[in-house]
Short mmCIF file of the C-alpha atoms (twelve columns), coordinates in Angstrom:
data_MODEL
# 
_entry.id   MODEL 
# 
loop_
_atom_site.group_PDB 
_atom_site.id 
_atom_site.type_symbol 
_atom_site.label_atom_id 
_atom_site.label_alt_id 
_atom_site.label_comp_id 
_atom_site.label_asym_id 
_atom_site.label_seq_id 
_atom_site.Cartn_x 
_atom_site.Cartn_y 
_atom_site.Cartn_z 
_atom_site.pdbx_PDB_model_num 
ATOM 1   C CA . MET A 1   42.520  4.733   -20.969 1 
ATOM 2   C CA . GLN A 2   42.044  1.695   -18.807 1 
ATOM 3   C CA . GLU A 3   39.436  3.631   -16.825 1 
ATOM 4   C CA . GLU A 4   37.530  4.307   -20.060 1 
ATOM 5   C CA . TYR A 5   36.982  0.585   -20.613 1 
ATOM 6   C CA . LYS A 6   35.287  0.089   -17.278 1 
ATOM 7   C CA . LYS A 7   31.606  -0.596  -17.788 1 
ATOM 8   C CA . SER A 8   29.040  1.637   -16.220 1 
ATOM 9   C CA . ILE A 9   26.671  0.320   -13.581 1 
ATOM 10  C CA . LEU A 10  23.860  0.335   -16.134 1 
ATOM 11  C CA . ASP A 11  25.925  -1.713  -18.613 1 
ATOM 12  C CA . LYS A 12  26.741  -4.258  -15.914 1 
ATOM 13  C CA . LEU A 13  23.053  -4.408  -15.036 1 
ATOM 14  C CA . ALA A 14  22.256  -4.933  -18.741 1 
ATOM 15  C CA . ASP A 15  24.645  -7.904  -18.842 1 
ATOM 16  C CA . LYS A 16  23.028  -9.469  -15.790 1 
ATOM 17  C CA . ILE A 17  19.520  -8.961  -17.209 1 
ATOM 18  C CA . VAL A 18  20.372  -10.527 -20.570 1 
ATOM 19  C CA . TYR A 19  22.319  -13.488 -19.182 1 
ATOM 20  C CA . GLY A 20  19.745  -14.018 -16.446 1 
ATOM 21  C CA . LEU A 21  16.951  -14.028 -19.027 1 
ATOM 22  C CA . GLY A 22  18.915  -16.497 -21.134 1 
ATOM 23  C CA . SER A 23  19.370  -18.810 -18.155 1 
ATOM 24  C CA . PHE A 24  15.677  -18.554 -17.303 1 
ATOM 25  C CA . ILE A 25  14.609  -19.491 -20.843 1 
ATOM 26  C CA . SER A 26  17.085  -22.392 -20.789 1 
ATOM 27  C CA . LEU A 27  15.183  -23.891 -17.861 1 
ATOM 28  C CA . PHE A 28  12.265  -24.524 -20.228 1 
ATOM 29  C CA . LYS A 29  14.203  -24.955 -23.500 1 
ATOM 30  C CA . LYS A 30  17.338  -26.959 -22.913 1 
ATOM 31  C CA . GLY A 31  20.424  -25.485 -24.545 1 
ATOM 32  C CA . TRP A 32  18.631  -22.281 -25.612 1 
ATOM 33  C CA . LYS A 33  21.336  -20.037 -24.148 1 
ATOM 34  C CA . GLU A 34  24.129  -21.741 -26.095 1 
ATOM 35  C CA . LYS A 35  22.168  -21.817 -29.354 1 
ATOM 36  C CA . ASN A 36  21.107  -18.165 -29.216 1 
ATOM 37  C CA . LYS A 37  24.305  -16.359 -28.261 1 
ATOM 38  C CA . SER A 38  23.996  -13.983 -31.223 1 
ATOM 39  C CA . LYS A 39  20.430  -13.072 -30.235 1 
ATOM 40  C CA . MET A 40  21.511  -12.419 -26.645 1 
ATOM 41  C CA . GLU A 41  24.329  -10.233 -27.938 1 
ATOM 42  C CA . GLU A 42  21.776  -8.176  -29.891 1 
ATOM 43  C CA . TRP A 43  19.699  -7.769  -26.731 1 
ATOM 44  C CA . ARG A 44  22.778  -6.686  -24.815 1 
ATOM 45  C CA . LEU A 45  23.672  -4.056  -27.413 1 
ATOM 46  C CA . MET A 46  20.084  -2.776  -27.371 1 
ATOM 47  C CA . LEU A 47  20.312  -2.214  -23.633 1 
ATOM 48  C CA . TYR A 48  23.721  -0.563  -24.072 1 
ATOM 49  C CA . ALA A 49  22.138  1.815   -26.584 1 
ATOM 50  C CA . LEU A 50  19.336  2.534   -24.098 1 
ATOM 51  C CA . ASN A 51  21.901  3.310   -21.386 1 
ATOM 52  C CA . ARG A 52  23.468  5.923   -23.666 1 
ATOM 53  C CA . SER A 53  20.210  7.787   -24.291 1 
ATOM 54  C CA . PRO A 54  19.265  10.008  -21.302 1 
ATOM 55  C CA . PRO A 55  15.827  10.946  -22.761 1 
ATOM 56  C CA . ALA A 56  15.003  7.256   -23.254 1 
ATOM 57  C CA . LEU A 57  16.066  6.479   -19.680 1 
ATOM 58  C CA . ILE A 58  13.858  9.281   -18.372 1 
ATOM 59  C CA . GLY A 59  10.997  7.927   -20.459 1 
ATOM 60  C CA . LEU A 60  11.618  4.404   -19.188 1 
ATOM 61  C CA . PHE A 61  11.574  5.642   -15.588 1 
ATOM 62  C CA . LEU A 62  8.266   7.480   -16.106 1 
ATOM 63  C CA . VAL A 63  6.736   4.460   -17.856 1 
ATOM 64  C CA . ILE A 64  7.824   2.033   -15.128 1 
ATOM 65  C CA . LEU A 65  6.480   4.418   -12.497 1 
ATOM 66  C CA . PHE A 66  3.151   4.635   -14.355 1 
ATOM 67  C CA . ILE A 67  2.922   0.836   -14.630 1 
ATOM 68  C CA . LEU A 68  3.655   0.343   -10.923 1 
ATOM 69  C CA . VAL A 69  1.131   2.995   -9.892  1 
ATOM 70  C CA . GLY A 70  -1.372  1.548   -12.355 1 
ATOM 71  C CA . ILE A 71  -1.041  -1.858  -10.708 1 
ATOM 72  C CA . PHE A 72  -0.722  -0.850  -7.063  1 
ATOM 73  C CA . GLY A 73  -2.283  2.638   -7.097  1 
ATOM 74  C CA . PRO A 74  -5.614  1.691   -5.479  1 
ATOM 75  C CA . ARG A 75  -3.716  -0.024  -2.639  1 
ATOM 76  C CA . LEU A 76  -1.299  2.876   -2.212  1 
ATOM 77  C CA . ALA A 77  -4.090  5.460   -2.078  1 
ATOM 78  C CA . PRO A 78  -4.630  6.767   1.483   1 
ATOM 79  C CA . TRP A 79  -8.407  6.560   0.981   1 
ATOM 80  C CA . ARG A 80  -10.780 4.731   -1.341  1 
ATOM 81  C CA . TYR A 81  -11.959 6.611   -4.421  1 
ATOM 82  C CA . ASN A 82  -15.572 6.483   -3.133  1 
ATOM 83  C CA . PHE A 83  -14.839 7.606   0.436   1 
ATOM 84  C CA . PHE A 84  -16.552 10.954  1.160   1 
ATOM 85  C CA . PRO A 85  -14.936 12.535  4.269   1 
ATOM 86  C CA . MET A 86  -17.535 15.332  4.381   1 
ATOM 87  C CA . LEU A 87  -20.033 12.798  5.733   1 
ATOM 88  C CA . TYR A 88  -17.883 12.283  8.838   1 
ATOM 89  C CA . THR A 89  -16.991 15.819  9.892   1 
ATOM 90  C CA . LYS A 90  -18.659 18.950  11.196  1 
ATOM 91  C CA . SER A 91  -16.477 21.069  8.876   1 
ATOM 92  C CA . TYR A 92  -18.612 20.234  5.873   1 
ATOM 93  C CA . ASP A 93  -18.145 23.539  4.027   1 
ATOM 94  C CA . LYS A 94  -14.395 23.672  4.613   1 
ATOM 95  C CA . ILE A 95  -13.560 20.116  3.542   1 
ATOM 96  C CA . VAL A 96  -15.098 20.605  0.076   1 
ATOM 97  C CA . LEU A 97  -12.522 22.080  -2.363  1 
ATOM 98  C CA . ALA A 98  -9.947  22.220  0.424   1 
ATOM 99  C CA . PRO A 99  -6.546  23.543  -0.773  1 
ATOM 100 C CA . PRO A 100 -3.388  21.383  -0.769  1 
ATOM 101 C CA . GLY A 101 -2.020  20.635  2.696   1 
ATOM 102 C CA . SER A 102 -5.339  21.003  4.507   1 
ATOM 103 C CA . LYS A 103 -6.082  18.865  7.568   1 
ATOM 104 C CA . PHE A 104 -9.431  18.016  9.136   1 
ATOM 105 C CA . VAL A 105 -10.702 15.869  11.988  1 
ATOM 106 C CA . LEU A 106 -13.309 13.258  11.057  1 
ATOM 107 C CA . ASP A 107 -15.511 13.585  14.142  1 
ATOM 108 C CA . TYR A 108 -17.718 10.633  13.248  1 
ATOM 109 C CA . TYR A 109 -14.793 8.442   12.172  1 
ATOM 110 C CA . ASN A 110 -13.006 7.856   15.508  1 
ATOM 111 C CA . ASN A 111 -11.575 11.406  15.445  1 
ATOM 112 C CA . THR A 112 -9.233  10.420  12.610  1 
ATOM 113 C CA . VAL A 113 -7.202  13.269  11.098  1 
ATOM 114 C CA . ILE A 114 -7.378  13.368  7.301   1 
ATOM 115 C CA . THR A 115 -4.786  15.277  5.279   1 
ATOM 116 C CA . PHE A 116 -5.197  16.444  1.710   1 
ATOM 117 C CA . PRO A 117 -1.614  16.724  0.323   1 
ATOM 118 C CA . LEU A 118 -2.948  17.796  -3.095  1 
ATOM 119 C CA . GLY A 119 -6.262  19.215  -1.931  1 
ATOM 120 C CA . SER A 120 -9.809  17.842  -2.189  1 
ATOM 121 C CA . ASP A 121 -12.460 17.826  -4.927  1 
ATOM 122 C CA . HIS A 122 -16.008 19.186  -4.944  1 
ATOM 123 C CA . TYR A 123 -17.177 16.042  -3.133  1 
ATOM 124 C CA . GLY A 124 -14.529 16.464  -0.420  1 
ATOM 125 C CA . ARG A 125 -12.529 13.459  -1.655  1 
ATOM 126 C CA . ASP A 126 -8.743  13.328  -1.386  1 
ATOM 127 C CA . LEU A 127 -7.260  14.329  -4.767  1 
ATOM 128 C CA . LEU A 128 -4.084  12.262  -4.231  1 
ATOM 129 C CA . SER A 129 -6.187  9.140   -3.678  1 
ATOM 130 C CA . LEU A 130 -8.218  9.911   -6.804  1 
ATOM 131 C CA . ILE A 131 -5.077  10.305  -8.924  1 
ATOM 132 C CA . LEU A 132 -3.605  7.041   -7.633  1 
ATOM 133 C CA . SER A 133 -6.880  5.183   -8.206  1 
ATOM 134 C CA . GLY A 134 -7.338  6.825   -11.606 1 
ATOM 135 C CA . ALA A 135 -3.973  5.441   -12.689 1 
ATOM 136 C CA . ARG A 136 -5.543  1.959   -12.651 1 
ATOM 137 C CA . THR A 137 -8.297  3.151   -15.012 1 
ATOM 138 C CA . SER A 138 -5.834  4.666   -17.507 1 
ATOM 139 C CA . PHE A 139 -3.443  1.728   -17.242 1 
ATOM 140 C CA . VAL A 140 -6.089  -0.950  -17.851 1 
ATOM 141 C CA . ILE A 141 -7.706  0.967   -20.716 1 
ATOM 142 C CA . SER A 142 -4.366  1.517   -22.485 1 
ATOM 143 C CA . ILE A 143 -3.401  -2.154  -22.108 1 
ATOM 144 C CA . ILE A 144 -6.754  -3.415  -23.420 1 
ATOM 145 C CA . VAL A 145 -6.879  -1.019  -26.388 1 
ATOM 146 C CA . ILE A 146 -3.316  -1.783  -27.484 1 
ATOM 147 C CA . SER A 147 -3.628  -5.545  -26.821 1 
ATOM 148 C CA . LEU A 148 -6.799  -5.906  -28.894 1 
ATOM 149 C CA . GLY A 149 -6.597  -3.114  -31.454 1 
ATOM 150 C CA . VAL A 150 -2.954  -3.523  -32.510 1 
ATOM 151 C CA . PRO A 151 -2.965  -7.323  -33.202 1 
ATOM 152 C CA . LEU A 152 -6.145  -6.919  -35.259 1 
ATOM 153 C CA . GLY A 153 -4.483  -4.256  -37.420 1 
ATOM 154 C CA . ILE A 154 -1.261  -6.275  -37.758 1 
ATOM 155 C CA . ILE A 155 -3.069  -9.453  -38.812 1 
ATOM 156 C CA . LEU A 156 -5.215  -7.652  -41.385 1 
ATOM 157 C CA . GLY A 157 -2.172  -5.776  -42.696 1 
ATOM 158 C CA . LEU A 158 -0.178  -8.993  -43.071 1 
ATOM 159 C CA . ILE A 159 -3.007  -10.718 -44.910 1 
ATOM 160 C CA . ALA A 160 -3.589  -7.756  -47.217 1 
ATOM 161 C CA . GLY A 161 0.095   -7.268  -48.015 1 
ATOM 162 C CA . TYR A 162 0.923   -10.942 -48.487 1 
ATOM 163 C CA . TYR A 163 -2.029  -12.057 -50.604 1 
ATOM 164 C CA . GLY A 164 -2.651  -8.830  -52.517 1 
ATOM 165 C CA . GLY A 165 -5.298  -8.726  -55.215 1 
ATOM 166 C CA . LYS A 166 -8.948  -8.720  -54.187 1 
ATOM 167 C CA . VAL A 167 -8.104  -9.578  -50.564 1 
ATOM 168 C CA . ASP A 168 -5.850  -6.532  -50.322 1 
ATOM 169 C CA . GLU A 169 -8.452  -4.356  -52.036 1 
ATOM 170 C CA . LEU A 170 -11.249 -5.413  -49.665 1 
ATOM 171 C CA . ILE A 171 -9.250  -4.976  -46.464 1 
ATOM 172 C CA . MET A 172 -7.764  -1.657  -47.516 1 
ATOM 173 C CA . ARG A 173 -11.086 -0.181  -48.608 1 
ATOM 174 C CA . ILE A 174 -12.579 -1.063  -45.212 1 
ATOM 175 C CA . THR A 175 -9.502  0.480   -43.586 1 
ATOM 176 C CA . ASP A 176 -9.927  3.636   -45.667 1 
ATOM 177 C CA . MET A 177 -13.541 3.921   -44.512 1 
ATOM 178 C CA . PHE A 178 -12.396 4.042   -40.890 1 
ATOM 179 C CA . LEU A 179 -9.495  6.388   -41.650 1 
ATOM 180 C CA . ALA A 180 -11.844 8.764   -43.483 1 
ATOM 181 C CA . PHE A 181 -13.401 9.756   -40.157 1 
ATOM 182 C CA . PRO A 182 -11.286 11.617  -37.560 1 
ATOM 183 C CA . ALA A 183 -10.494 9.087   -34.823 1 
ATOM 184 C CA . LEU A 184 -11.686 11.339  -31.999 1 
ATOM 185 C CA . ILE A 185 -15.020 12.122  -33.709 1 
ATOM 186 C CA . LEU A 186 -15.669 8.447   -34.464 1 
ATOM 187 C CA . ALA A 187 -14.745 7.495   -30.883 1 
ATOM 188 C CA . ILE A 188 -17.140 10.137  -29.525 1 
ATOM 189 C CA . ALA A 189 -19.975 8.839   -31.709 1 
ATOM 190 C CA . LEU A 190 -19.390 5.209   -30.706 1 
ATOM 191 C CA . SER A 191 -18.986 6.112   -27.020 1 
ATOM 192 C CA . ALA A 192 -22.383 7.792   -27.091 1 
ATOM 193 C CA . VAL A 193 -24.158 4.884   -28.822 1 
ATOM 194 C CA . LEU A 194 -22.680 1.786   -27.168 1 
ATOM 195 C CA . PRO A 195 -23.098 2.230   -23.353 1 
ATOM 196 C CA . GLU A 196 -26.681 1.004   -23.035 1 
ATOM 197 C CA . ARG A 197 -26.058 -2.170  -25.031 1 
ATOM 198 C CA . ILE A 198 -22.884 -2.960  -23.137 1 
ATOM 199 C CA . GLN A 199 -24.572 -2.305  -19.787 1 
ATOM 200 C CA . ASN A 200 -27.369 -4.747  -20.682 1 
ATOM 201 C CA . PHE A 201 -24.764 -7.374  -21.521 1 
ATOM 202 C CA . ILE A 202 -22.839 -6.764  -18.288 1 
ATOM 203 C CA . SER A 203 -26.015 -6.957  -16.190 1 
ATOM 204 C CA . THR A 204 -26.905 -10.390 -17.581 1 
ATOM 205 C CA . HIS A 205 -23.414 -11.878 -17.210 1 
ATOM 206 C CA . GLU A 206 -22.390 -11.804 -13.559 1 
ATOM 207 C CA . ALA A 207 -18.994 -13.439 -14.129 1 
ATOM 208 C CA . VAL A 208 -18.013 -10.751 -16.655 1 
ATOM 209 C CA . GLN A 209 -19.253 -8.054  -14.294 1 
ATOM 210 C CA . LYS A 210 -17.162 -9.363  -11.394 1 
ATOM 211 C CA . PHE A 211 -14.071 -9.617  -13.607 1 
ATOM 212 C CA . VAL A 212 -14.401 -6.035  -14.859 1 
ATOM 213 C CA . LEU A 213 -14.944 -4.716  -11.325 1 
ATOM 214 C CA . TRP A 214 -11.810 -6.578  -10.173 1 
ATOM 215 C CA . LEU A 215 -9.817  -5.380  -13.184 1 
ATOM 216 C CA . PHE A 216 -10.545 -1.714  -12.453 1 
ATOM 217 C CA . ALA A 217 -10.418 -2.157  -8.642  1 
ATOM 218 C CA . LEU A 218 -14.020 -0.966  -8.258  1 
ATOM 219 C CA . ASP A 219 -16.684 -1.703  -5.660  1 
ATOM 220 C CA . VAL A 220 -19.755 -3.678  -6.651  1 
ATOM 221 C CA . ARG A 221 -21.898 -0.537  -6.263  1 
ATOM 222 C CA . GLU A 222 -20.253 0.750   -9.496  1 
ATOM 223 C CA . ALA A 223 -21.649 -2.164  -11.527 1 
ATOM 224 C CA . GLY A 224 -24.294 0.123   -13.032 1 
ATOM 225 C CA . ASN A 225 -21.640 2.509   -14.374 1 
ATOM 226 C CA . LEU A 226 -19.539 -0.040  -16.256 1 
ATOM 227 C CA . GLY A 227 -21.385 0.387   -19.554 1 
ATOM 228 C CA . ARG A 228 -19.999 3.863   -20.258 1 
ATOM 229 C CA . LEU A 229 -16.492 2.873   -19.197 1 
ATOM 230 C CA . LEU A 230 -16.409 -0.204  -21.447 1 
ATOM 231 C CA . ALA A 231 -18.015 1.724   -24.306 1 
ATOM 232 C CA . VAL A 232 -14.993 4.034   -24.414 1 
ATOM 233 C CA . ILE A 233 -12.650 1.030   -24.548 1 
ATOM 234 C CA . LEU A 234 -14.586 -0.623  -27.373 1 
ATOM 235 C CA . ALA A 235 -14.825 2.651   -29.294 1 
ATOM 236 C CA . MET A 236 -11.062 3.192   -29.041 1 
ATOM 237 C CA . ILE A 237 -10.316 -0.380  -30.178 1 
ATOM 238 C CA . ILE A 238 -12.499 0.169   -33.238 1 
ATOM 239 C CA . VAL A 239 -10.664 3.369   -34.221 1 
ATOM 240 C CA . TRP A 240 -7.170  2.148   -33.319 1 
ATOM 241 C CA . TRP A 241 -6.528  -0.800  -35.672 1 
ATOM 242 C CA . PRO A 242 -6.643  0.892   -39.135 1 
ATOM 243 C CA . ALA A 243 -3.324  2.721   -38.762 1 
ATOM 244 C CA . TYR A 244 -1.542  -0.543  -37.901 1 
ATOM 245 C CA . ALA A 245 -3.146  -2.307  -40.858 1 
ATOM 246 C CA . ARG A 246 -1.743  0.395   -43.139 1 
ATOM 247 C CA . ILE A 247 1.756   0.299   -41.630 1 
ATOM 248 C CA . THR A 248 1.953   -3.501  -41.624 1 
ATOM 249 C CA . ARG A 249 0.645   -3.814  -45.181 1 
ATOM 250 C CA . GLY A 250 3.253   -1.390  -46.523 1 
ATOM 251 C CA . SER A 251 6.110   -3.193  -44.774 1 
ATOM 252 C CA . THR A 252 4.786   -6.600  -45.867 1 
ATOM 253 C CA . LEU A 253 4.621   -5.551  -49.545 1 
ATOM 254 C CA . THR A 254 8.327   -4.695  -49.402 1 
ATOM 255 C CA . GLU A 255 9.405   -7.694  -47.348 1 
ATOM 256 C CA . LYS A 256 7.572   -10.383 -49.341 1 
ATOM 257 C CA . GLU A 257 9.613   -9.583  -52.472 1 
ATOM 258 C CA . LYS A 258 12.910  -10.517 -50.813 1 
ATOM 259 C CA . LEU A 259 14.767  -13.697 -51.698 1 
ATOM 260 C CA . TYR A 260 14.319  -15.468 -48.373 1 
ATOM 261 C CA . ILE A 261 10.533  -15.246 -48.762 1 
ATOM 262 C CA . GLU A 262 10.793  -16.671 -52.288 1 
ATOM 263 C CA . ALA A 263 12.915  -19.479 -50.876 1 
ATOM 264 C CA . ALA A 264 10.352  -20.166 -48.143 1 
ATOM 265 C CA . ARG A 265 7.636   -20.427 -50.776 1 
ATOM 266 C CA . ALA A 266 9.791   -22.673 -52.935 1 
ATOM 267 C CA . ILE A 267 10.243  -25.256 -50.175 1 
ATOM 268 C CA . GLY A 268 6.496   -25.333 -49.603 1 
ATOM 269 C CA . LEU A 269 6.100   -23.479 -46.293 1 
ATOM 270 C CA . PRO A 270 2.454   -22.545 -45.618 1 
ATOM 271 C CA . ALA A 271 1.436   -18.891 -45.942 1 
ATOM 272 C CA . ARG A 272 0.667   -18.641 -42.208 1 
ATOM 273 C CA . THR A 273 4.211   -19.713 -41.313 1 
ATOM 274 C CA . ILE A 274 5.764   -17.307 -43.800 1 
ATOM 275 C CA . MET A 275 3.685   -14.383 -42.549 1 
ATOM 276 C CA . PHE A 276 4.059   -14.869 -38.814 1 
ATOM 277 C CA . LYS A 277 7.479   -16.547 -38.510 1 
ATOM 278 C CA . HIS A 278 9.411   -14.875 -41.312 1 
ATOM 279 C CA . ILE A 279 7.827   -11.580 -42.396 1 
ATOM 280 C CA . LEU A 280 6.470   -10.306 -39.071 1 
ATOM 281 C CA . PRO A 281 9.742   -10.662 -37.064 1 
ATOM 282 C CA . ASN A 282 11.540  -8.619  -39.737 1 
ATOM 283 C CA . ILE A 283 9.042   -5.743  -39.815 1 
ATOM 284 C CA . ILE A 284 8.178   -5.641  -36.103 1 
ATOM 285 C CA . GLY A 285 10.780  -2.972  -35.199 1 
ATOM 286 C CA . PRO A 286 8.942   0.101   -36.560 1 
ATOM 287 C CA . ILE A 287 5.639   -1.331  -35.312 1 
ATOM 288 C CA . LEU A 288 7.016   -1.640  -31.752 1 
ATOM 289 C CA . VAL A 289 8.135   1.988   -31.849 1 
ATOM 290 C CA . TYR A 290 4.681   3.034   -33.066 1 
ATOM 291 C CA . ILE A 291 3.034   0.967   -30.304 1 
ATOM 292 C CA . THR A 292 5.167   2.634   -27.637 1 
ATOM 293 C CA . LEU A 293 4.229   6.083   -28.904 1 
ATOM 294 C CA . ASP A 294 0.585   5.032   -29.105 1 
ATOM 295 C CA . PHE A 295 0.376   4.175   -25.409 1 
ATOM 296 C CA . GLY A 296 0.652   7.871   -24.698 1 
ATOM 297 C CA . GLY A 297 -1.909  8.554   -27.428 1 
ATOM 298 C CA . VAL A 298 -4.415  6.123   -25.906 1 
ATOM 299 C CA . ILE A 299 -4.097  7.751   -22.480 1 
ATOM 300 C CA . LEU A 300 -4.544  11.230  -23.967 1 
ATOM 301 C CA . MET A 301 -7.605  10.201  -26.010 1 
ATOM 302 C CA . GLU A 302 -9.192  8.401   -23.051 1 
ATOM 303 C CA . ALA A 303 -8.646  11.460  -20.872 1 
ATOM 304 C CA . GLY A 304 -10.091 13.634  -23.640 1 
ATOM 305 C CA . LEU A 305 -13.219 11.492  -23.946 1 
ATOM 306 C CA . SER A 306 -13.679 11.562  -20.169 1 
ATOM 307 C CA . PHE A 307 -13.226 15.342  -20.208 1 
ATOM 308 C CA . LEU A 308 -16.077 15.537  -22.716 1 
ATOM 309 C CA . GLY A 309 -18.330 13.664  -20.311 1 
ATOM 310 C CA . LEU A 310 -17.954 10.225  -21.933 1 
ATOM 311 C CA . GLY A 311 -16.462 7.233   -20.175 1 
ATOM 312 C CA . ALA A 312 -16.066 6.810   -16.440 1 
ATOM 313 C CA . THR A 313 -18.889 8.189   -14.307 1 
ATOM 314 C CA . PRO A 314 -18.270 9.578   -10.788 1 
ATOM 315 C CA . PRO A 315 -17.391 8.360   -8.257  1 
ATOM 316 C CA . ILE A 316 -15.128 6.178   -10.485 1 
ATOM 317 C CA . ALA A 317 -11.714 7.857   -10.519 1 
ATOM 318 C CA . ASP A 318 -10.516 8.947   -13.957 1 
ATOM 319 C CA . TRP A 319 -7.897  11.585  -14.748 1 
ATOM 320 C CA . GLY A 320 -9.854  13.198  -17.570 1 
ATOM 321 C CA . ARG A 321 -13.051 13.319  -15.524 1 
ATOM 322 C CA . ILE A 322 -11.206 14.905  -12.573 1 
ATOM 323 C CA . VAL A 323 -9.944  17.673  -14.872 1 
ATOM 324 C CA . TYR A 324 -13.441 18.145  -16.313 1 
ATOM 325 C CA . ASP A 325 -15.010 18.474  -12.853 1 
ATOM 326 C CA . GLY A 326 -12.178 20.716  -11.676 1 
ATOM 327 C CA . ALA A 327 -12.590 23.021  -14.660 1 
ATOM 328 C CA . GLN A 328 -15.983 24.045  -13.282 1 
ATOM 329 C CA . TYR A 329 -14.201 25.531  -10.231 1 
ATOM 330 C CA . PHE A 330 -11.099 26.934  -11.950 1 
ATOM 331 C CA . PRO A 331 -9.172  29.043  -10.987 1 
ATOM 332 C CA . LYS A 332 -10.454 28.914  -7.404  1 
ATOM 333 C CA . ALA A 333 -9.687  25.182  -7.103  1 
ATOM 334 C CA . TRP A 334 -6.696  25.220  -9.493  1 
ATOM 335 C CA . TRP A 335 -5.268  22.016  -8.037  1 
ATOM 336 C CA . LEU A 336 -8.111  19.936  -9.537  1 
ATOM 337 C CA . VAL A 337 -6.872  20.876  -13.006 1 
ATOM 338 C CA . PHE A 338 -3.139  21.288  -12.429 1 
ATOM 339 C CA . TYR A 339 -2.185  18.005  -10.717 1 
ATOM 340 C CA . PRO A 340 -4.223  15.537  -12.848 1 
ATOM 341 C CA . GLY A 341 -3.199  17.452  -15.986 1 
ATOM 342 C CA . LEU A 342 0.449   17.283  -14.918 1 
ATOM 343 C CA . VAL A 343 0.198   13.519  -14.381 1 
ATOM 344 C CA . VAL A 344 -1.368  12.961  -17.820 1 
ATOM 345 C CA . MET A 345 1.356   15.110  -19.419 1 
ATOM 346 C CA . LEU A 346 4.200   13.241  -17.667 1 
ATOM 347 C CA . VAL A 347 2.824   9.807   -18.578 1 
ATOM 348 C CA . ALA A 348 2.355   10.776  -22.242 1 
ATOM 349 C CA . LEU A 349 5.819   12.368  -22.256 1 
ATOM 350 C CA . GLY A 350 7.325   9.191   -20.786 1 
ATOM 351 C CA . TRP A 351 5.879   6.975   -23.522 1 
ATOM 352 C CA . ASN A 352 6.983   9.435   -26.225 1 
ATOM 353 C CA . LEU A 353 10.547  9.661   -24.916 1 
ATOM 354 C CA . LEU A 354 10.757  5.878   -24.661 1 
ATOM 355 C CA . GLY A 355 9.375   5.492   -28.184 1 
ATOM 356 C CA . ASP A 356 11.953  7.912   -29.594 1 
ATOM 357 C CA . GLY A 357 14.672  6.006   -27.741 1 
ATOM 358 C CA . LEU A 358 13.452  2.667   -29.108 1 
ATOM 359 C CA . ARG A 359 13.668  4.055   -32.635 1 
ATOM 360 C CA . ASP A 360 17.434  4.450   -32.152 1 
ATOM 361 C CA . ILE A 361 17.857  1.264   -30.131 1 
ATOM 362 C CA . LEU A 362 16.237  -0.911  -32.810 1 
ATOM 363 C CA . ASP A 363 18.433  0.629   -35.515 1 
ATOM 364 C CA . PRO A 364 21.222  -1.874  -36.369 1 
ATOM 365 C CA . LYS A 365 23.624  0.976   -37.222 1 
ATOM 366 C CA . THR A 366 23.298  2.362   -33.699 1 
ATOM 367 C CA . ARG A 367 23.979  -1.025  -32.143 1 
ATOM 368 C CA . ARG A 368 26.976  -1.647  -34.391 1 
ATOM 369 C CA . SER A 369 28.491  1.736   -33.539 1 
ATOM 370 C CA . ILE A 370 28.146  0.920   -29.833 1 
ATOM 371 C CA . GLU A 371 29.715  -2.516  -30.387 1 
ATOM 372 C CA . PHE A 372 32.630  -0.899  -32.244 1 
ATOM 373 C CA . LYS A 373 33.231  1.619   -29.448 1 
ATOM 374 C CA . VAL A 374 33.127  -1.101  -26.767 1 
ATOM 375 C CA . LYS A 375 35.587  -3.324  -28.653 1 
ATOM 376 C CA . LYS A 376 37.878  -0.391  -29.398 1 
ATOM 377 C CA . SER A 377 37.842  0.721   -25.763 1 
ATOM 378 C CA . LYS A 378 38.560  -2.840  -24.649 1 
ATOM 379 C CA . LYS A 379 41.598  -3.185  -26.945 1 
ATOM 380 C CA . GLU A 380 42.992  0.183   -25.860 1 
ATOM 381 C CA . GLY A 381 42.453  -0.716  -22.234 1 
ATOM 382 C CA . GLU A 382 44.270  -4.043  -22.631 1 
ATOM 383 C CA . ALA A 383 47.119  -2.349  -24.482 1 
ATOM 384 C CA . ASN A 384 47.643  0.178   -21.689 1 
ATOM 385 C CA . ALA A 385 47.130  -2.293  -18.835 1 
# 
């Protein structure tokens, strides 16, 4: 029984993470670690619950891998996304749509041997490099859409739920207007209308243009293609906030009737403080789960829009666009559909598994059951020591 009490490696790592984070915060807020022991204990139990959910751990691994590739993918890629090997070899016909594992000598590139581990596309570009570079596109788009669309929905939902009356009616009717249209159809319509206007704005603001090129790890020669890429992002932000406004409003209507909110009003706390410091922290759990699941949804929708010919324009690397181009040569060049499609599936699966795991981790009953088991195991271990 004493062996049963021994913590797993993951539990020991969870302890170090929580206590290390507490010590780090204490460097900026003196005494924070001592004052927030109960909060740190909750964090520790959350990580314990995560350690006991194999699907959530698999999802976390896939998500971390996606984030790392999204950040470092363009640097890890053997070749740049806009490098065309067919211009530097005599084997022009063979290097285009080359199958996985093919090797060629670049005669006009210092006799360098280029290998295509996953094959090449119809331009003769390395598919592995395109997938790694395309991870940056999907990663940045998902971060921007969630970072801008979700807070907008949460703020509007809080305001509508807290104030009620005409304010609630106005916000919810606008929300209903957006929800009345299928998100994908509305995104397609906006993606088709916005590119020219956005491109004109980008062309007249050099600082913004340089920032966007840096953000997506693109060469300056792609400056003329940014309009369509940014149009997809803006379109997805516009269609993404209504669902969060609905969820937040419903939770706020329930939470604002509780006694602690009445007490906060009675002592004269301003509405902004009540909404963001009292109501929001108590309803954020389900919203966080929804956000995690939505990361996979954003990536799938962005890939779908690119597959339809909207969004990133070649030679910019984008998973959906690679599948679209590869579909023209399927099944001869099956790798152009299979490998990018597999990557999109794994990333979406990772976010979904992590979201399902978070649903259990954020449940107080789950954490309490884990705490009970740990304490029981500890007592039995001490008794048999």
